N, C-alpha and C positions, 0 to 999 in steps of 0.2 A: 569529722564531717557533720555538721548540723544541718537536717533536712526540714528541722520545724521551719513554720512561716513566722516571722518576727511581728506582721500585721496581716489585717486584711481591709484593703480601702475601696469603698464603692463611691465614685464619680458619676456626676451627668453633666450633658452641655445640650442647651437646646435653646431656642429662640430667646429664653429668659433670663439667661447666663449661665457661666459656669458654678457649680458648688459640688464640695463633698458633702453628700448625704449621710455617712456612717463609714465608722471605723472602728475594727475589735482588735486587738483588746484596747480601751482608752483609760483605765484604769493606771496610774504610776503609782509606786509605793512612797509611802510618806518621807522616808529618808533622800528620795530620788527628788521627788519635790522642790524640797527646800535648796537642792544643790544645783539645777537647772541653771539658774541665775547668779553664780557666786556674787556676794555683797565683799566690797571694800573693807581691810582692816583698819585702815586710817584714810579719812580724806585725802591725803598726802599721798597714798599708796601708785604705784604706778601699773598700769596694764601693759601686759605683756603683749605685744601686737602680733608675736608669730614670726617674725623676721625670718629667722633661724631656723631654716627649716629644718637641719641636722639633728641640731637639740631639742625640737619638738616632735612629738608624734603627731600623727596626721590624726584630722579631727574623725570622732566616732557618730552614728548617729545610733548605735545598738546603748542598750541599759538594760539590764536585767532578761535579756533576748525579748526587747522590745522596741519597739520604735519609738527614738523621740527625736527634739532639736529639730522640727520640720513641721512649720505652722499648718494649720488648716487650710489655709488659703493659699500657701505654698502648693500642696499636694493635689488642689484642687485645679493650681493653674498647667501643672506638670502633667496631669492624667487626662485633662479634658482634649484631647487632641483633635486635630483636623478630619474631617470625613473622609480626607483620602489615607489613613491611617490605620482605617476601620476595618474589620472582619483580615485583620493578620496582626502577627506577633508583633507584641511592641515592648522594647526590652531598653532600662534605665538603669546606670548604675551611678549612683549618690556617694562620695566617701565609701562605708564598707558595708553598702547595703544597695542590694540587687531588685529592680522591680520587674515584673513580668506580668503580662496579663494579652487578653485578647478582647480589644476594643468592638461593641456591638453596635452598630446603626441598626436601629429599630423605627417602626411607621407606628404613631398613635394616632388611632380614630376616635376624636368626641366628640359629643354632641348628640343629639336623635337621629333617626336613617332618614331622615329628611334635609336635616341640614346638620349635616356632618361637615367636620374640619379634620382633615389631617395634617400631621407634622410630624418631623423626625426628632428622635431623642437618643441620643448617644449616650451609650450607658459602657461602663470602665469597671469591672472587678478587677482588683490589683493586687497583688500579692509580695509583699516584701521579706524579701529572704535572705541569706549572709550573701557579701559579697563572693565568697571562695567556694560558693555552693558549685558542685558539679554539674557538666552540662546536661544530665539525664535527670537531673532532680530541677533545674530548671525548666527545662521541658515538659516535667510531668505536672508542672504546677501550671506550664500554659494549656495543657490540654485542658486541665481542670477548669481554667479560666473561661477555655473555649466552652465544654460544658454548662458550666454556669449562663452562658451567654445565650447559646441555642437553648437551653428551656424558659429564660426570660422572654425569647423573640416567640416560642408557643404560646407561654398564658400570657401575651401581652396580644395576641390573635384572638385567642379564644375568649377572654373575657376583661382586656382592660386593666389588668391585674399591676402590669409595673407603673402604670399611668398615675392609679389609685396609690399605690405606695408612696414614689415621688411626692405626691400630693401632699400628703399626711408627713410625711418626712420634713418638708418645705413650710407646711403651719409650724409644727411645734419650734421648728429653727427661728423662723418670724416672730412668734410671740416672746421666747426667751432674748432676742435681741431687744425686743422694747422693751422687756422688763430690765434687762442690763442696764442699756439707757437709762432711762428713768431714775437707778439706782445709783448709777455713776453722774449724773448731772450735779447734785450738790456737793458731793465728795468731789469732784473737781473744780468749784467754786472755790470749797473750803482751801483747798490745796494750793491754787493759785495765792491767795492771800498770803498763807503761811510763807511759799516760796518768796513772794515778791514784796514781802513786807519791810519796814525799816530793820537793820540790825543783821540781815541776809546777807553774811559775805560771801565771797566766790565758793569759800572751804564750806560754809552751811548749806548753801543752792549743791553745790555735788552732793552729798551724803543725804540731805534730804531727797535728791531725784535720784538717787539712787534707791532710796529705799522706796518712793513711789512706783517705779519701775518694776523692783520686788513685787509691790503689792499687786500690781497690776497684772503681772503676768501668773501670780497664786489666781488672783481673780478669774482673768479669763479660764487658766485649767479648771478653775471649778464649773464656771456654768459650761463649760465643754462638758464635762464630767455630766452635769444634768440634764442637757439637753441630752447628750447619748441615750442618757437613764431612761429620759421619756419616750426616744425613738425606737427602746428597746423593748419596753413595754406597749409601745400601740400598733408594732408593724411586724408580722411575720417574716416580711423579708430580712430586718434585721436578726430575728430569731435564726433565721434559716443560717444567716454568714457567720453566728458565735456557734452555732451546733460544729459547721466546717471545720471551723478554726479547734475546737476542743476536741473532735475527733482527729483531725489530722496530728494533733500535738501528742494524744494519746496513744491510737491503736493504728494512724495511715489508713483507716476503711473509714468509708463512707455509704451511707443508705441512708439519705435523708430526701422528705418528703415537700416538693413549693407547691406552696397552694394547695395543700392534700392533693395533687393532681398528677403533678409529675415526680416521678422517683429520679432522683440521681445516685447511682453507684459509682463511684472510684475508690481504687486501691494505689496507695503510695507505697509502691514494694520495699523502698529503700527506709520508709520506716516501719511498715509490718513484720518483716524478717524479724526485725532487732527483738520482736514480742518473744519469738521462739528460742532467737540466739543472739543473745545481748554483744552490742559492738562492731557488729559484721554487717557492713553494707550490700545490700545483694542488688545490684543492677538491672534493670529489664534488659538490654541485652545478655547478658548472662542467663535470663529465665527463658529467655526467646530459643538461643543455644542448645542450652539444657531439653527443650521440650521437641525442637527440631530434631535431635538425636534419639528421642524415644525407640526403643524397639520392642515388638510384640511381648518378647520374652519379660520387659519390665515389670515390675509390680507398682501398686499404690499403695501409700499409707498413710491415713488420716491423721492430721495432728488438734483437730477439735472432734467435737461431739456432732453426728449425723444432722443433728435439728440446725446449726449454725451455718449451714451451708447454702440455704435455701435464698439468703440474706443477699449474698453475693452476686448470683446470674439472673437474667431477667428472665421476664413470666412463659418466653417462648422456648427457651430451656430447660424449664423446670422439670418437664415430664423427663425427659431423658437421663436429667441426674439423678431424680427420682428411682428409674429404670435401675442405673449404675450401682445408687446406692443401696437398693434391695439385695443384689449379687455380690456386693463388696465384699473382699476378704484378704487380710494380706497375705495368703498361702496360695494365691490367684494371680496369674499372669493376668496384664491385660488384655491378651487374646484371649484367654478363656473364661474372663469378666465381660467384654466383648458378646461371647456367642453366646454366654448365659443370658445376658439383658439383652439379645437379639438386636444389637444394635451394631453397625459397622465399626470396625475399628478406626476409623479415621475423627469417627465423631467420639471415639472415647479418648483417643488423644487429645483432641480438640478440648471436651472436659476437664479431662485431667492436667493438660496445662494452663486451663483456668483456675483452676484449685490452687497448683503450686503458685501462681502467679499471687494469689490473694492470702497464701501464707496459709492455706486452708488441709495442705498434702504436701509430701515432699513424695519423692521416685526412690524407690528401694529394689532390692530384687526378691523375688517370693522367698516368702522365709521356709525353708527346708533343713534338714542335718546335715546337708554337706556345707553350707554357708558358714563362713569363717571371718570371725570378729575381731576387734581389738579396739582397745580402749583409743577413743578419738584424744588427738596430742591439745587439743582446746576445750578440752572437756570443763564444764563447768562446777569441778570440785572442790574448791576452797572451802574455807571454814565460815564464811562470809554466805554459802550458797543456801538458798530454801531448798535445793530437788532431794536431801538425805529424808526429810519431812514428810516433804509429798510423796516418798519413794515408799514411806513407813504405814504411812495412811492408806496406800493405795494397797500397799502387801502386809499386813498386818504381821507382826512378827518376824520380819525379814529389814535385812542393812543393807544399804546402797552398796555401803564400802567393802562386803562381805562378798556382794553377788558380784559387783563390778570387777574384785581382784580376781577373777576366774581367766576377765579376758586379758591380765596383763601382758600375755602373749597371745599371738594370734590362734584361737582357737575354734574349733566347730562344734555347730551345737551335740553334732552326735556323739564328739568326745565328753559331753559334760550328761550324758544319759547313757543307760544301761539296759537292756533289752527287761531284766529284772524289776524295772522302775513302774510302779502304778501312772498308769495314761495321765492320772488327774496331776501327777506333779509334771510331769513334761508338758503336760499344756500350761503348768504353773509358768515352769521354765521359758516357754515363750511367750506367753504374757509380759515375763519382765523384761525380757530382750526386745519385745518391741515397746516396750515402755520407754527406754532405756535408747532405743533410736527413734523415736518421737522428742525428746531431748536431747538430741544428738551427743549423748555420750559414747556410742560406738560407730564406727565407722567399720563397712564389710570390705575386705581384700579379695579381690578374685586372684586366679590363677592364669598368667601369661606366658605363652610360650614364644621364644628367640629361638630361630635357626643362626648356629654359627660353624662353621666348619673348622675342625680339628686337622688340621695341614701336617703335623708333627709325624715324623718318619716317611711321608711321600714322595719321593724324588721327581724333580720336572724336566723336561727334557732335557734344558740345559746341565744341569747337575749329571744326569747320565752322560751325555757328552763329552764333560770333564773329566769323569772317573775312566770313562774308556780312553781318555785321550794318558791319563796318567799311568795306565794300566800299560799303554803301547809301548811308553816309554823306559818298563824296565826289562830287565832279562826274561828271557826266554823259559829258562827253567821257575824264575820266579812267575811268569805267565802262567805256565800252565801248573803250578801251585795253585794261584788263583783261582785258575780256570776251575781246578777240581772241587775246589773249596767251595766256589759258587754255584757248582751244579749238585754238589751234594745239600748245599745250604735249600736249592731250589726244590729237589727233589723231597727234602725233607718237610718243606713248605707243602708243598705240592699232595703228597700222598701221605703224611703223617706217619705215623708207626707200621705203616707198612709198607712202607719205601721199599721196592726190591732190594735184594744185595746181590753185588755184584763189585764191577767195576764204577766209580764215582765218578770216572769220567766219561760214563755210556750211560747215557739215560735209557729207560725202557723207552721201544718204540711205541706208539698209539698209532693205529689205522685213524687215517683222516679221511672223511668224507669228503673231496672238491675242495675250494680252498676255504670249508669253514672253520675258524678261529680254532683256537685249543680253550678250554673251560673247564670250570671243577665239575661239573658233571659227565664232562668226557673222563676225565681222572677216576671218577669212580667206576665210571661202566669199563674204562680199559683196568683198574686193579681186579673188579669183578671177572672179565675175560681171562686177565692172566689166571688167577687163582681156578677158574674150572678148568685153562689148559693145564695147567699145574699138577691138580687133581686126576685128570685123565691120563696124563703122561704114565704118573706114580701108578696110576689102578692097573692101566695095562702092562707094565714093566712088573709088578709084583704077580701077576695071572699069565704071564709067557713060561710057556716049557717049549726049549728048544727039541726036544722029541717026537713031538707032535704039531705038524706042519699045518694038519689042518684047524688042528686049536687052536694056533697061531691066526689063520684065515677068519675063524670065526671071532675071533677076538677083537681082530681089526676091525673088521666089518660093524661089530656093534661100539664100537669107539666111535666110527666115523659118523655113525647113525644119533649118537647122542652127541657128538659136535653140531652136526647138522641144526639139531633140534634147539640146542642152546642157542646157535649162530641166529634163528629165529626169533625168539623170545627177546635176545640181547638189540636185535636191528629195532622191533617194535620200542623198545625201553630209548633206545638211541633217539627214531623219528620226535617222540614226546620229549626228550631233553632239547633237544633240538630245536621244538618250538617253544619249549620255557625259557630258554637260552634268550633266544631272538627277542622274547616279549621282555625280558629281563632289562636287554641292551637298550631297546625303546625307550621302557620308563627311565633309566639312566641319561640316557641322552636329555631327557628335558632340564637336568643341570648344566650350568657351568662345568667347565673343565676339571678346576681345583676343586669343587662341591661334589662331582661325578666320582673324582677320587674317592674323596671324605667317606662319601654315601656307601661307596661298592664293597669300602673293607668294612662294615657292617656285617657281623651273620645273619641280623634280619634284612638285609638287604636283597639274601638270595630265597625269600619267600617274596612270591608275586604280590600274595592279596596286601601283607604287610607296604611291599615298597609303591604297589598301585596308591593305595589309601595317604604314602606319606608324599606319593608326586602329588595328588590331587588337592592334599592341605595347604604343600606347598604353592602351588601354581594359583591359587588363588587368594597367596598372600596373609594366610592365618599364621604362620610365623614369624612374621616379623614384629611382634611385640606390641600390635596395638587390636588385638583381636583376645580376650579371657575365653576359658573354657565353655563357658553356660553359654557365649556367642555360639562359637565352632560346635555345641552340640545343637544347638537351635537353627541352624540355618544347614547345617548338613546332616541334619536326624542319626546324630549319633548317641551311644550311650557314653555316660564319665566311663565307665571303664574301659572304652575303646580305647579314648584317647590317653588316658594314662597308662595302658598298657604299649601303646605307638610311641609314645613319649618314653617308657623306659626301656623299650629296645633299641632306640635310635638316641640317645642317652647322650654320645659321644659329639651329636651334633647338635642336639635341642637339649635347649637350657631353659630353665623354668623359674620363674618371680612372681610375688604376691604384690599388689597393690591395688588403689582404689580405681573403681571405675569412672574416669572422667566425667562423663555425663554425671555422674552424682557429686562426685567431688567438687568440679567447678563450683556447683551450686552457693555453696558455703564458704568458700577457701578464696574469695579473690582479694576483697576488699575489708579492712578492717575501720572502723570510726576511732578516728582520732580524740 
């Protein structure tokens, strides 16, 4: 998609008539001028009328990226619109050219203060574009035409600038028209004698007529070039239009002054961002979405020298921009820079968004050792690229391909540095990474977390009922056998290696308090109590003497006292265990039934602190694969180590993957210029 303008046309309409005052460019290549009106090979050759639409290409008014084929008179007639169409968008498509403008109606006061006469002038600054230009490109040029119209109104009210410029242009055009008439009059008399003299047959008349038309067209083109050259030298408005055209075609950035008073600043982002990444068309809507998605933890990376930033901001914002530039550091977040510059974060976001729109800066995550980078898939590393030479000039003795090869696979900066390295070498590596980010050779990968419940091995209620039905249909002996096996497996699962020895069909009775459900903490409590009881009984049995009744009585009293002390301690632990179990159940209740079972069987789910953090992040939607670790760390005030430990503990239900931050990725990956 081509975003450069084909031509800029200035048309006026007033009480004296409609007129095309100036257009740029107006010089056509020599080989093209000779081909504007093709001559016949012979006087008897036929002219193709173009009646067969299928075999003839549609007419074109574009050649060498310039407008042609439409005379100045026709252009003046097309764009001298009525007053009803002024101060609104005007759009017209002719063949493969689309014209867009904002016609402006301004009031011109002439004469002295005592005898002042007022008249209205309709001024139309028209941009000729390719017909296939996108809506955003057409709208951008419309906004530019609108701003030029406002500047003309202001200057006309201030000192009658546009009236003076129009008067000068019209005078030059009238003078050249008079000279052209004087030069063509003798030539026209001679031409009439030749074509109408004796011996001039029909074929002769056609051939000479075609020659006269060709010569007349060439002469008219030459006269138009001469007129526009004179206008360009004598009027500042024509020079203003010329500067606009060349700046749009070269950089897409405008910073021009009209009449040494009004400064016009404008950015065509579809063109401006191609300076840093060729072939990519960045739409204004994409930039707006990026700016709207800015977070305080994001950072800014300048793409140009700081001295070039003040051309793109109005004077009212220059002081705030200066404050921000003084504290600028790619290692700082936007919030830190706002704090250091003593500016509101909203103002910083607006300034950064403006710089991004003007292709003066880009959005990054602040540079740190944990950042993971990889070579961008569309990095300009072909043999015709000049980036290796620029890199060698910036960093003498270093090779771009050698440095960037370390990022063939996703690699963090910390993996490329060691504590024993000199700080200067680490700083040099950071500078090289920043340089590669400025030229879009690297892209940063962030770690995202996705909650995926692992339901393998978890029986649903229907499966349990089905298993019970199958068990009931079997024989009694088989039922007993299966029941004993199930009880044995249950004991082994519940108690581990400390399961009590005895009949597998008779599980150890555990005292239950009220209607409280059985839990793993209660199992541990019952194990300790069983062990304590066994030890006490063995102690009593080994120290009992049948011949001494009193000794047996003393031993019995001491055993009972020990049991009472142990039971009071175990009761306190049981109460704490009950509170902990209730807390775990309340936390697990936040998950749906299938997810709850998957989380509950994870060993880390028995730790209330880990489970509480897991539930908090899950409820806030951080585990849906839409938030990277850096975002979770910022908004939840967590350390990276805490998050990584949590992900590792719950790795059975939390999976991680690395990809770009969509806020940054969408800026340069939506549309390419064909």
